[in-house]
C-alpha positions in Angstrom: -10.6 52.0 108.2 -13.0 49.7 108.2 -15.8 51.4 106.6 -12.7 52.5 103.9 -11.9 49.1 103.0 -15.5 48.1 103.3 -16.3 51.0 100.0 -13.5 49.2 98.4 -14.6 46.4 99.0 -17.8 47.1 97.2 -16.1 48.4 94.4 -14.1 45.3 93.4 -16.9 42.7 94.7 -18.0 42.3 90.9 -15.1 42.2 89.4 -14.3 39.7 92.1 -17.2 37.3 91.7 -17.0 37.7 88.1 -13.4 35.8 88.6 -15.0 33.2 90.8 -18.4 32.7 88.5 -16.6 32.7 84.9 -17.4 29.4 82.8 -14.0 27.7 81.7 -13.0 24.2 80.7 -11.8 22.4 83.7 -13.3 24.6 86.0 -16.1 23.4 88.5 -19.2 25.6 88.3 -21.0 27.3 91.4 -24.1 26.5 90.1 -27.1 27.5 92.2 -24.8 27.9 95.4 -23.5 31.0 94.8 -25.9 32.1 97.0 -23.5 30.7 99.6 -21.2 33.8 98.7 -23.8 36.3 100.3 -24.6 34.4 103.6 -27.5 32.4 102.5 -25.6 29.2 103.5 -27.6 25.7 103.7 -28.0 24.2 107.4 -25.6 21.9 108.9 -25.9 17.9 110.2 -24.9 18.5 113.1 -24.4 21.5 115.8 -22.2 23.9 116.6 -19.6 22.9 114.5 -15.8 23.3 113.9 -15.0 25.7 110.8 -12.3 25.1 108.5 -11.6 28.1 106.2 -8.9 26.8 103.5 -9.3 29.2 101.0 -8.3 27.1 97.6 -7.1 23.5 96.4 -3.2 24.1 98.4 -4.9 25.5 101.7 -7.8 21.8 101.5 -4.9 19.4 101.1 -3.0 21.0 104.0 -5.6 21.3 106.3 -6.7 17.5 105.5 -4.3 15.7 108.5 -6.1 18.7 110.8 -9.4 17.6 109.6 -8.5 13.4 109.8 -6.6 14.4 113.1 -10.2 16.6 114.5 -11.9 13.4 113.3 -10.5 10.8 115.3 -10.4 13.2 118.4 -13.5 14.5 118.5 -16.0 11.3 116.8 -19.2 13.4 117.5 -18.3 16.8 116.7 -19.4 18.3 112.9 -16.3 19.5 111.3 -17.2 22.2 108.6 -15.0 22.9 105.9 -15.3 26.4 103.6 -13.6 27.7 100.6 -13.4 30.4 98.5 -13.1 28.9 95.2 -14.7 25.9 93.4 -11.5 24.2 93.0 -10.8 23.7 96.3 -14.4 23.0 96.8 -13.7 20.5 94.8 -11.3 18.9 96.5 -12.9 19.4 100.0 -16.0 17.3 99.1 -13.6 14.1 99.1 -12.8 14.2 102.7 -15.2 11.8 103.4 -18.0 11.3 106.6 -18.3 14.4 109.3 -17.0 16.6 106.7 -19.3 19.5 104.8 -18.3 22.0 103.0 -20.0 26.0 102.5 -18.9 28.6 100.5 -17.1 31.5 102.5 -19.4 34.1 102.4 -18.0 37.4 100.8 -16.1 40.0 103.0 -19.1 42.0 103.4 -20.6 41.9 107.3 -24.1 41.0 106.5 -23.1 37.9 104.4 -21.2 37.1 107.2 -23.4 37.8 109.8 -26.0 35.5 107.6 -23.3 32.7 107.9 -23.1 32.8 111.5 -26.6 32.8 112.4 -27.2 29.7 109.7 -24.4 27.9 111.1 -22.8 28.5 114.3 -20.1 27.4 114.6 -17.9 27.0 117.5 -15.0 27.6 116.6 -12.5 29.5 113.5 -9.6 27.7 112.7 -7.9 29.6 109.9 -5.7 27.4 107.2 -2.0 29.9 107.0 -3.3 33.3 106.8 -6.3 34.3 105.1 -7.3 37.1 107.0 -10.7 39.2 105.7 -11.3 42.2 107.9 -14.7 42.4 108.5 -14.9 38.3 108.7 -12.8 38.4 111.8 -15.2 41.4 113.2 -18.4 39.9 113.1 -16.6 36.4 113.8 -15.6 38.0 117.1 -17.9 39.9 117.7 -20.0 36.9 117.6 -18.2 35.1 120.7 -16.6 33.0 118.5 -12.5 32.4 119.1 -10.1 32.5 116.0 -6.8 30.5 115.5 -4.8 31.0 112.5 -3.2 27.6 112.1 0.3 26.6 109.7 0.3 30.6 109.7 3.2 32.2 107.6 4.6 35.6 107.0 7.2 36.1 104.6 9.1 39.3 105.0 7.9 41.1 102.4 4.7 40.3 103.2 5.7 41.6 106.7 6.8 44.6 104.5 3.4 45.0 103.0 1.7 44.4 106.4 3.8 47.7 108.1 2.7 49.8 104.9 -0.6 49.0 106.5 0.0 49.1 109.9 -3.7 50.1 111.5 -5.5 47.8 108.9 -2.6 45.2 110.4 -4.0 45.7 114.2 -7.5 46.1 113.0 -6.9 42.3 112.4 -5.0 40.7 114.2 -6.9 42.5 117.9 -9.4 39.9 116.8 -7.3 36.6 116.2 -6.8 34.7 119.2 -4.6 33.0 118.5 -1.9 32.4 115.6 0.2 29.1 115.2 2.9 29.7 113.1 5.1 27.5 111.1 8.5 28.3 111.8 10.3 31.0 114.8 11.1 33.0 112.0 7.3 33.6 110.7 6.7 34.3 114.8 9.2 36.5 115.6 7.3 38.8 112.2 4.2 38.3 113.9 5.3 39.8 116.7 8.0 42.5 115.0 4.0 43.7 114.1 2.9 44.1 117.1 0.6 40.6 117.9 1.4 39.9 122.0 4.1 37.1 122.2 1.7 35.4 124.2 -0.7 34.6 121.0 2.3 33.3 118.9 3.3 30.3 118.7 5.5 27.8 116.7 4.1 24.2 115.9 5.8 23.5 112.5 4.3 23.1 109.6 1.6 20.5 109.0 2.2 20.4 105.3 4.9 17.6 106.6 2.0 15.1 107.9 1.1 14.2 105.3 -1.0 10.7 105.0 0.9 8.5 104.2 0.1 7.8 100.6 -0.2 4.0 98.8 2.6 3.8 95.9 0.9 0.0 95.2 -2.4 1.0 94.6 -4.2 0.2 91.2 -3.9 3.7 89.9 0.0 4.1 90.5 0.5 0.6 89.9 -1.8 0.8 86.4 0.6 4.5 85.1 3.5 2.5 85.8 2.9 -0.2 83.4 2.0 2.1 80.9 4.9 4.2 80.9 7.2 1.0 81.4 11.0 1.6 82.1 11.3 5.0 80.7 12.6 8.5 82.8 10.2 10.3 84.1 9.5 13.8 85.6 6.7 15.8 87.0 6.0 19.4 86.2 4.3 20.1 88.6 1.6 23.1 89.3 2.6 24.8 86.5 1.2 28.6 85.6 1.3 30.9 82.0 4.7 32.3 81.9 6.0 28.7 82.8 4.6 25.9 80.9 7.0 27.3 77.6 9.9 27.2 80.0 9.5 23.7 81.3 8.4 22.8 77.3 11.6 24.1 76.4 13.5 22.4 79.1 11.9 18.7 78.1 13.1 19.7 74.3 16.7 20.1 75.3 16.6 16.9 77.3 14.9 15.4 74.4 18.6 15.2 72.2 19.9 13.6 75.4 17.6 11.4 76.8 14.9 10.1 73.9 13.0 8.3 75.7 12.3 11.0 78.8 8.2 11.6 79.2 7.1 15.1 80.9 4.6 14.6 82.8 2.8 18.4 82.9 0.7 19.5 85.4 -1.3 22.7 85.2 -2.0 24.5 88.6 -5.6 25.7 88.0 -8.4 23.1 85.8 -9.6 26.3 83.5 -5.7 26.2 81.5 -6.0 22.2 80.8 -6.8 23.0 77.1 -4.2 25.7 76.4 -1.8 24.1 77.8 -2.2 20.7 75.6 -3.1 23.5 73.0 0.5 25.3 73.4 2.4 21.5 73.6 0.6 20.5 70.3 1.5 23.4 68.8 5.8 23.4 70.2 5.1 19.2 67.6 5.4 17.0 71.2 3.1 14.1 70.9 0.7 14.7 73.8 -1.4 12.4 75.4 -4.0 13.5 77.9 -4.9 11.5 81.6 -8.6 13.4 81.3 -9.4 11.3 78.2 -7.8 8.4 78.9 -5.4 8.2 76.5 -2.9 5.7 76.7 1.2 6.2 77.3 2.6 4.9 74.3 6.0 4.2 73.1 6.0 7.9 70.3 4.2 10.1 73.9 6.7 13.0 74.6 3.8 14.8 76.8 1.6 13.1 79.6 -0.9 16.1 80.3 -2.3 15.4 84.3 -5.7 17.1 83.4 -7.5 15.8 86.4 -8.0 16.7 90.1 -6.4 15.1 93.1 -4.4 13.0 91.2 -0.9 15.0 92.0 0.2 12.3 94.5 -0.4 9.6 91.6 1.5 11.8 89.1 4.3 12.1 91.2 4.5 8.7 92.4 5.2 7.2 89.1 8.3 10.2 88.9 12.3 9.5 88.5 12.5 13.6 89.5 10.1 16.5 89.9 10.2 20.3 89.2 8.2 22.3 91.3 6.4 24.7 89.2 5.2 28.5 91.0 9.0 29.4 91.5 10.1 30.8 87.8 8.0 34.3 87.5 9.9 36.5 90.2 8.4 37.6 92.9 4.7 36.6 91.4 3.6 33.2 93.2 6.5 31.9 96.0 6.2 28.3 94.8 4.1 25.6 95.9 4.4 22.5 98.0 8.1 20.9 97.2 7.2 18.1 100.1 4.4 16.1 98.7 7.6 14.9 96.2 9.8 14.3 98.9 7.5 12.8 101.4 7.4 10.1 97.8 11.5 9.9 98.2 11.6 12.0 94.8 14.9 14.5 94.1 13.5 17.5 92.3 14.4 21.1 91.5 12.2 24.4 91.5 12.8 27.6 90.2 14.9 30.2 92.7 11.4 32.1 94.1 10.4 29.8 96.2 10.1 31.9 99.4 6.1 30.5 100.4 8.3 27.1 101.3 11.8 28.9 102.1 12.5 26.8 104.9 11.7 23.8 103.9 13.3 24.8 100.4 16.3 25.9 101.9 16.6 22.4 103.9 15.7 20.3 100.7 18.4 22.6 99.0 20.8 22.2 102.1 20.5 18.6 102.1 20.8 17.7 98.4 17.8 17.0 97.8 16.6 20.3 95.7 18.2 21.8 93.3 17.5 25.5 92.0 17.6 26.0 88.4 15.8 28.5 86.4 17.1 29.0 82.3 15.8 26.0 80.5 19.1 24.0 79.4 20.0 24.2 83.1 16.6 22.5 84.0 17.6 20.1 81.8 20.9 19.3 82.4 19.5 19.0 86.1 17.3 16.4 84.7 20.4 14.6 83.3 22.1 14.0 86.2 19.3 12.8 88.0 17.9 10.7 85.4 22.0 9.1 84.7 22.5 8.5 87.9 20.8 6.6 89.7 22.9 6.3 93.1 22.8 10.4 93.0 18.9 10.2 92.4 18.1 7.4 95.4 20.2 9.6 97.9 18.8 12.5 96.7 15.3 10.5 97.3 16.5 9.3 100.4 17.8 12.2 101.8 14.0 14.1 100.8 12.0 11.4 102.8 13.8 12.0 105.9 14.0 16.0 105.8 10.0 15.7 106.1 10.3 12.9 108.6 12.5 14.5 111.0 10.1 17.5 110.7 7.2 15.2 111.4 5.0 16.4 114.5 3.3 19.6 113.4 -0.7 18.3 113.8 -0.5 16.8 117.1 1.4 20.0 118.1 -1.9 22.1 117.0 -4.2 20.1 118.1 -2.7 20.5 122.0 -2.6 23.8 121.1 -6.6 24.5 120.0 -8.1 22.2 122.2 -8.4 24.6 125.0 -10.9 26.9 122.5 -12.5 23.2 121.2 -13.0 21.5 124.5 -14.3 24.5 126.2 -17.4 24.9 124.0 -18.3 20.6 125.0 -17.6 21.8 129.3 
């Protein structure tokens, strides 16, 4: 089974790497570090690091509170973060002293073994469910414990694994423990055949977002530019969603002419295309990356920078979390970031990546589900024209976040035996 997988990967690898290395506006480049994808990893400053794999931007952001807690709990330990993408690398590079970044080797045994010989990690911590057969096999053969953190497994994903059960068995036998976000996730892993003793529930670490400074210089400066205008942030948009959300903004402007849309594409290589689309549709546009000011005529403000989502969300009246308008393709993005800032929000119907969280926010009245441009516009108006409703929904969202905190502490408690074993 693994031999067949490796053969298929060998055929697919050139196309995968082409996607990683293709130069696009706004997308960080791999440059000379491409050799890291083949296991030629530079030596680390420290010895036998705690290794955290977070494939891209979302996983790195989710891992941040765990990384901060690890640094506090194990101040002398080295921490290595690997990502597959350059955008993830850009975020990882900002995690501060004591944390080093390397690119994850492609899932060939020779590349993974080369990486392991140079890095010599003591433990592998995988964010969410980024599982690769050859990597898991090589890491396990090297005697390195593997723990999956913040794991989620939707009903759809479980059915997919059931169709290739022998491959899943190959993956799961190498994993020492799986820390799941919710009980439903744990039940599905057990249903797939994972021993229940190797599965536990920690909660979602995404609830444990670091406290954000609403009074930071960047937030204050942006609010001064916006003045008192009603603002909505369309966060983490994908192709096909920008058109829908711009149409919703057009409908909103007919009723609320001073409304400002902050449009934040998910991937930096799309910044230029989205800017052109907004201008093509007749909107007055300002771009953050070009330090273009927001004046009274600005209708769309393009958040075309990296690592500033929380700053942009902090200025909003209401938010729309994208990745949720594309049917079953994507499954939505992090509903907790705006919730942690006390912001009411709207999402499309496809939010299965955050199903439990989304359901809690919706049931509490902190989030609405809308899909058609006119319905999104009406929902935005409903919040913008009713300050009491807006405040209540925001406070409720924050309460949902606060009562679910604690996953980081549970995660550190669960992984401590594997990390402490190395220190003894």
